[in-house]
Phi, psi and omega in degrees: 000140170229140172262118183248135180268111179287179184303327189264008181090000175286131187266125177258132177274142186204164178221148180225113181250134179078174183229148185131207180293141181281134166242120175262122176253134182246123189279171180264181174276134007250048189256214185206171180313332176298339180297341181271349196317305182303322185282323185296320184294317187290324172294324172298318180292330179279006174095026175252152176263095190267117186249133182219148177217156173274122186292151176316141175081358185225159185056233177257013174285161176298158178243069180298164176297325184225184180096017179265053176230156186291341168295313177297315178305318180293323178290332169296324176301315182295321178300319179300311182298317173302316181299325194256006178051043179264089190251343180214149175056045183268133172256128174255128171242111184244132176251127174065242179291348180291339171298333180292318175304316180301311186299309184288326181293317178302319178274317183287326178252008177056035171065024189304123172085346190266139181246347179195154177217160173226129178253118183244118183047048193274151175284343182289143008265339189194121192275319193290132170287116174233175174308321176257019171209070176305329183276002181280186182273131183292150187292338180296326176306312181293317173303320177298321176304317185291307178307317184291324184285327178297315187288315184197090181295323182291328176284321182308300186299331172302311177294320188292328180288334173298316181282325182302320178257008176075037184273134179244190175293323193265311184219162184228131172282354177232158172295163175289320167307322172296315171303311171312315178294315179304307180308306179308314177300314174305313187283347179283330175288159178286159182290313182296320171301320182296314179293319190285320181291327173292321168308315177302306188283335181281332187242354178284122183265109179270001183306322177292343181273355182288339173297348183260006176273089185255358185248171173296135184236127172249130178249127173232131182208141174278144186284336180257034181283116167277336179291312184228084192298142195286333183295310185282351181231270183315308182299317181296323172297319183294329181283332184273333187246111194296332183265002175305143171244121180261133175235107184271126177266099185296127178078007185263149177279209188281306190276070186286338176301335176265318185272344177222046184306312181295320180293312181302318181290322175303310188294316178293322181292322180295322174302312187282334189269352184283083184297321181305326180292306187305314186289329181296323180275353179299138179083016184288337179301324188272356182269163171293155174309320181297314180292322184290314176300314178306316176298308174312314184293324183286324174292330179294317181293330179276344185290153181282344178252130186284129184280143171272086174218000000 
């Protein structure tokens, strides 16, 4: 266990398992770093230095009154990287709202030290429905979530996690115990951080940040995700980032880290272990735009996963 002090003095709880190339895993709302445990453990066994931390306001991290915006979240991520001296060849893996930290870190901190990124069921690039984002989620949906949490947060999260994991009347892809753990973790977070973080992922427009995705990018998303619909997010990123590789999990809901743990682990390891791809993208910052695009196109043609372009 490590306690990391963020720029504003907030203490962030973190864990680090294994040795090797660093992989930082960023959890989703309203969970904690522990949601990554099976995958963090597998990465450590595979020879990686797996780092996970609790977002401010969640898990075992401090619950300050403010700082629940993506500029601050990205600065918190920078503090985690600095604490672990993760300055080179770092992979970032973000689930759900954790994808936003990646997008904002790449733009705000110029992607310092990052060699590749993975967006899992991510909210990037823009969740909110607007005139120029017609596939997004209506503001009324987020308003209803806020009202329900203010009225009875415990009851809200009981229903929320059914959709999150794809639980139906007949079958469930996760155990009752998994649902209980998710509920207890959500309730461990403070009400104020929970509401503020939800507003951040619901309303932050990451479309301007997409230009900063200059490293190999993996996108994984369930086609039946009701929490973060795939069309406004994963497919939109795949269309906007020329070298992004999209893997769609047919019929899967949002919480693929729990419902498809083995498959997700295998896909992440295949992406992380692809040294040829990593080498091909090395030095892109120093290339002309034309040369950089030629490299991206060649790697995309050689990839085992077909890009959605």
